[in-house]
C-alpha positions in Angstrom: 67.7 4.5 -19.3 66.1 4.6 -15.6 64.7 1.2 -14.6 62.1 2.9 -12.7 60.8 4.5 -15.8 60.9 1.1 -17.9 59.0 -0.7 -15.1 56.5 2.2 -14.1 56.3 4.2 -17.4 52.7 5.5 -16.1 54.5 7.1 -12.7 53.2 10.5 -12.0 50.0 10.1 -14.4 46.3 10.1 -13.4 43.9 7.6 -14.9 40.3 7.4 -14.7 38.6 4.0 -15.2 34.8 3.9 -15.2 32.4 1.1 -14.7 34.8 -0.7 -11.8 32.2 -2.5 -9.6 33.3 -6.2 -9.8 36.3 -7.9 -8.3 36.3 -10.1 -11.9 35.6 -7.4 -14.3 38.0 -5.7 -16.9 37.5 -2.6 -15.1 39.2 -4.0 -11.9 41.8 -5.9 -14.0 42.7 -2.4 -15.7 43.1 -0.7 -12.3 45.6 -3.6 -11.3 47.6 -3.3 -14.6 47.8 0.4 -14.7 48.7 0.7 -10.9 51.6 -1.7 -11.6 52.8 0.6 -14.1 52.8 3.3 -11.6 49.5 5.4 -12.6 47.2 6.8 -9.6 43.5 5.6 -10.3 40.2 7.6 -9.7 37.7 5.0 -10.9 33.8 4.9 -11.0 31.1 2.1 -10.1 27.4 2.1 -10.1 25.6 -0.4 -7.6 22.2 0.0 -9.0 22.7 -1.4 -12.3 24.8 -4.4 -11.1 22.2 -4.9 -8.4 19.2 -5.0 -11.2 20.5 -5.8 -14.7 24.3 -6.4 -14.2 26.2 -9.3 -12.8 25.2 -9.0 -9.2 26.1 -6.5 -6.6 29.6 -6.3 -4.8 29.0 -3.1 -2.7 32.3 -3.6 -0.6 34.6 -3.7 -3.5 35.5 -0.5 -4.7 36.7 0.4 -1.3 38.6 -3.1 -1.0 40.0 -2.3 -4.4 41.0 1.3 -3.4 43.0 -0.2 -0.4 44.6 -2.8 -2.5 46.0 -0.2 -5.2 47.2 1.7 -2.2 49.1 -1.3 -1.1 50.7 -1.4 -4.7 52.0 2.0 -3.9 49.5 4.3 -5.8 47.1 6.8 -4.6 43.3 5.6 -5.4 39.9 6.9 -5.2 36.4 6.4 -6.2 32.8 7.5 -6.7 29.5 6.0 -7.8 28.6 7.7 -11.2 25.4 7.2 -13.1 26.2 8.3 -16.6 22.9 9.4 -17.4 23.3 12.3 -15.4 24.2 15.1 -17.5 26.2 16.7 -14.7 28.4 13.7 -14.1 31.4 14.8 -16.4 31.8 18.1 -14.3 31.1 16.4 -10.9 33.5 13.6 -11.7 36.5 15.6 -13.2 36.2 18.0 -10.1 36.2 15.1 -7.6 39.2 13.2 -9.5 41.0 16.6 -9.5 40.2 17.1 -5.8 41.0 13.5 -4.9 44.0 12.5 -7.0 44.9 15.3 -9.7 44.3 16.1 -13.3 44.0 13.2 -15.3 45.6 12.5 -18.3 44.1 9.1 -19.0 40.5 8.1 -19.4 39.2 4.5 -20.0 35.4 4.1 -20.6 34.6 0.6 -19.3 31.1 1.3 -17.9 28.4 0.1 -20.0 24.9 -0.9 -20.1 23.5 -4.1 -21.4 20.4 -5.9 -21.2 19.4 -8.5 -23.8 17.0 -7.2 -26.8 16.4 -8.5 -30.2 14.2 -7.3 -33.2 11.0 -8.2 -31.5 11.2 -7.0 -28.0 13.4 -3.7 -28.4 11.5 -0.6 -26.9 12.3 2.9 -27.2 13.0 3.1 -23.7 15.6 0.3 -23.8 17.3 1.9 -27.0 17.6 5.1 -25.1 18.9 3.6 -21.8 21.5 2.0 -23.7 22.4 4.9 -25.9 22.5 7.5 -22.7 25.2 5.1 -20.9 26.9 3.6 -23.6 27.2 6.7 -26.1 25.9 10.0 -24.5 27.6 9.8 -21.3 31.0 8.6 -22.6 31.1 11.1 -25.3 30.1 13.9 -23.0 32.8 12.7 -20.5 35.3 12.7 -23.1 34.5 16.3 -24.2 34.9 17.6 -20.7 38.4 15.5 -20.3 39.7 16.8 -23.2 39.0 20.8 -22.5 40.7 20.0 -18.9 43.6 18.2 -20.6 44.3 20.9 -23.4 44.0 23.7 -20.5 46.3 21.9 -18.0 48.9 19.9 -19.9 49.8 23.0 -22.6 53.5 21.6 -22.8 53.4 18.0 -21.8 51.1 16.1 -24.7 50.7 12.7 -23.6 46.8 11.6 -23.2 44.8 8.8 -23.9 41.6 7.8 -24.3 40.4 4.1 -24.7 36.7 2.9 -25.3 35.7 -0.8 -24.7 33.4 -1.7 -27.6 31.5 -4.7 -29.1 30.3 -6.3 -32.1 29.4 -9.6 -33.5 26.0 -11.2 -35.2 24.4 -11.6 -31.8 20.5 -11.5 -32.8 19.7 -11.1 -28.9 22.1 -8.2 -28.1 20.9 -5.5 -30.5 20.6 -2.5 -28.3 24.0 -3.1 -26.9 25.8 -4.0 -30.0 24.4 -0.8 -31.9 25.6 1.4 -29.3 28.9 0.0 -28.8 29.2 0.1 -32.7 28.6 3.7 -32.7 31.9 4.0 -30.3 34.0 2.1 -32.9 32.5 4.8 -35.5 33.3 7.7 -33.4 36.9 6.7 -32.3 38.8 7.6 -35.7 37.3 11.1 -35.9 37.9 11.6 -32.1 41.3 10.9 -32.6 41.9 13.1 -35.5 40.4 16.1 -33.7 42.2 15.4 -30.3 45.8 14.7 -32.0 46.9 18.4 -32.0 46.1 18.7 -28.3 48.1 15.4 -27.7 45.5 12.9 -26.9 45.3 9.4 -28.4 41.7 8.1 -29.0 41.6 4.0 -29.6 39.0 1.3 -29.0 39.4 -2.2 -27.6 37.0 -4.9 -28.6 37.8 -7.9 -26.2 35.3 -10.3 -27.4 33.1 -12.4 -25.0 34.9 -12.7 -21.9 34.5 -14.4 -18.9 33.7 -11.9 -16.3 31.4 -13.9 -14.4 28.2 -13.8 -16.7 28.5 -17.0 -18.4 27.0 -19.8 -17.4 28.5 -23.6 -18.0 26.1 -23.8 -21.1 27.4 -20.5 -22.4 31.2 -21.5 -21.8 30.6 -24.5 -23.7 29.0 -23.2 -26.5 31.6 -20.2 -27.0 34.8 -22.3 -26.5 34.8 -24.0 -30.0 34.9 -20.6 -31.4 38.3 -19.6 -29.7 41.0 -21.1 -31.9 43.6 -20.6 -28.9 41.4 -23.2 -26.9 40.4 -21.0 -24.1 38.0 -18.1 -23.3 38.8 -14.6 -22.8 39.7 -13.3 -19.6 39.6 -9.8 -18.2 43.4 -9.4 -18.0 43.6 -10.1 -21.7 41.8 -6.6 -22.3 43.9 -4.9 -19.2 47.2 -5.7 -20.6 46.3 -4.1 -23.9 44.8 -0.8 -22.3 48.1 -0.7 -20.3 49.8 -0.5 -23.6 47.7 1.9 -25.4 47.9 4.2 -22.3 51.8 4.1 -22.0 54.3 5.8 -23.8 55.1 2.7 -26.3 51.9 3.6 -28.1 52.4 7.2 -28.6 52.1 6.7 -32.4 48.9 4.6 -32.1 45.7 6.2 -32.5 42.3 6.2 -34.1 42.3 2.2 -33.9 39.7 -0.3 -33.0 41.7 -3.1 -32.0 40.3 -6.9 -31.8 41.8 -8.5 -28.5 39.8 -11.5 -28.6 42.1 -14.3 -29.2 41.0 -14.7 -32.9 37.4 -15.5 -32.0 35.3 -16.9 -35.0 32.1 -15.2 -34.0 32.3 -11.9 -34.7 
């Protein structure tokens, strides 16, 4: 077997990764892993969320990341994307095709999360979670699948991965509810898209130290990880790399916990 094909199983493929705004996030680690496997990258980010509700703004990071991916030896481009925009799927895919090429890999990493419990949950907050965590990804999935089917009529090796979540945290109600919906939609989407060659899977990475944890949170979570450490962004990225590779061509419709055996599910 060709050694380059073994070391770069995604060479010649184009991957879209959403929600790549921060250096230490899962989106960034995923871009690195896919680039090392040979994929060209088109990624999105949304600074207004990071500035107000997210983990802090890193406005220059997308350009820095694109340059680093170029140094790895792949092509990379990016755009700001608000998943609440109903025209986004069309605009995003047109931009990806123009800049890099037709994508065959889609990783749904972008998310919206604001602490909510049964007492302070509002209709507006629930709608906001739904628009970004459910409606936006599903409509982008539809547009991606339509483009894939039209373009790749013989080569049928596409892949979609959702980042999902769960657990009993009473202060994360809207986030867990909407991420749970992505878990539920994964098997029927996989069944529907299998005939055109697209695998659909979901990854639940558990609590991951991407910068949002303070020391108290880390100390509280650590005893719930039987492997003795907190989750890292690269833990999820390595699994995503596998799921979108030819080695996972027979894996579809699965919701996979990659959380080090986390006891707080």
